[in-house]
C-alpha positions, 0 to 999 in steps of 0.5 A: 528252156525256162529262164528267170529274168530279173529287171523288166525295164525297156531292155529286159521287158522287151527281151522277155517278149522276144523269148516268149515269142520264140517259144521259151518259158520265162519267169520275170521279177522286177522291183516295180509290180507293174512291170511284172504284170506287163510280162504276165500279160505277154505270157510270162510267169511272174514272181513277187520275190527272188525266192519265188522266182528261184522256186519256179525254175527247174534245176539246173537254174539259169537267171538273167540279170538285167538291172543298172550296173554298179550297186544294183547289179552287185546286190542283185547277183550276190543276193540271188547267188545265196538262193541258188545251188551248185550247177546253176547259172547267173547271167549278167546282161547289163553294162557292167565293168568287165573287172567287176564281172571277172571278180563276180565270176571268181566269187560264184565259182567258189559257190559252184555257180556259173557266171556268164557275162553278156554284153547286149546291144540293140536297145529298144529296137532289139525286140523287133530286130534282135540283139547282138550279144557278146558272151563271156563265161565257161564254154559248157555254161554258154553252150547250155544257154544257146537256145536263149541266145538263138532266140534273142539274136537277129538269127540263130547263127548271127549276132551272138557268140562266145568271146572267151572267159568270164569278163570277156563279153563285157570287155568287148561290149565296152569297146563296142560302146566306145566306138559308138561314142566316136561314131555318134560324135563324128556324125554330130560334128559333120551335120552341125557343119552342114547345118551352119553352111547357110549360104548353100541352103542345105537340107540336112534331112535330105543329106542324111537320107541320101547318105543311107544309100551307097555311101561309105558312111551309111550305117544303122545309126545313120538310119535312125538319125535320118528318121529323127530328122524327118520330124525336126532338123533343128531339134529346138526343143532338145537340150544338148545334154548327153548322158554317159553310162560309163562304158566310154570312160572305161574304154579310155581308161583301159586304153591308157593302161594298155598304152593304146592310143584312142584319140577319137573315142577319148575326145568323144567322151570328153565332149559328153562330159562337156555337154553335162555342164550348164556352164564350163568353169574353164570357159568362164576362166578363159573369158576372165583371162581374155578380159584381164590381158586384153580388156575385151568385152565379156558376156555375163550370165543372167540366168541358167537355162531351165530344162526338163527330162521326158520319159524313157520309152517303156517296155513293149512300146514300138521303138518309133516312140523314141522320136517323140520328145513330148512325153511327160516329164520324169519324176526328179527321183527317177531321172538318173535311172531313166537317163541311164547315166553315171555322169554328172548332173548338169548344174550351173556354176 
């Protein structure tokens, strides 16, 4: 099958490589020419414009969009749709809000174009391990794309499936990411408690490795945590800032709409928001109140901590590179994109 791919960053670029290695043909386009050239070096055809990409695909065309959610995805899909024909298919593999996906599917249906939303999980390890794909959209369109999913998935029959109509793929991925937030928070809190128990002299790296084998809390997330701890158990050079890309917030909002309690996921999202504050106004207020009613001593802020952001892992780079936090600093104008966030920029109050 010949597929168009728009967005050749660390996810899209790796997906192109896996598709090519699986015998599929790919035409790639990206705003950054260097990413297009990198895809060419791995065997893809390149395009310098959307018109050029569409022209290189046989009808009925299929184009996978792998760009940041929000305006970038909206603009790309609508511009692309204006260049396509009835019977063609647009796939959104990014982390779009499922409500946007339902709306986009309706607009494209009126143009005779299929819309398939694919919640994609696997991160930078997907090239090696395969991607989990939660697919939403018309059955006939999903069936036609099965050769692509079979190559991208861990195995042709595992790790992908049609969830339901358009929007369902991104909805399942949204809940998946909400669960991920909760799991990460639980691990982080547990290991902080272990790290703080100084009188036992616990080796948290040893514990992480031990728990990987036979423990009921073992997981791939724990595997990655154990690898990170082999290099540094104190994480002295890392900020405690944790970006959020939106899915956790959307999960909480949907739980409120449905009246379904999700206390663990909700608290994990709140903890991420707290991490994005250099100084908490609420905390400052608590300090002021405690002094006001009890006359207690308080700590004053002399200087807000200074931080830098290191580069993201590039496409077609071994995923183990994620353990290196000594990469060059990110240009200020590109920081939010590389963090993959819709959250707050950390600023001192």
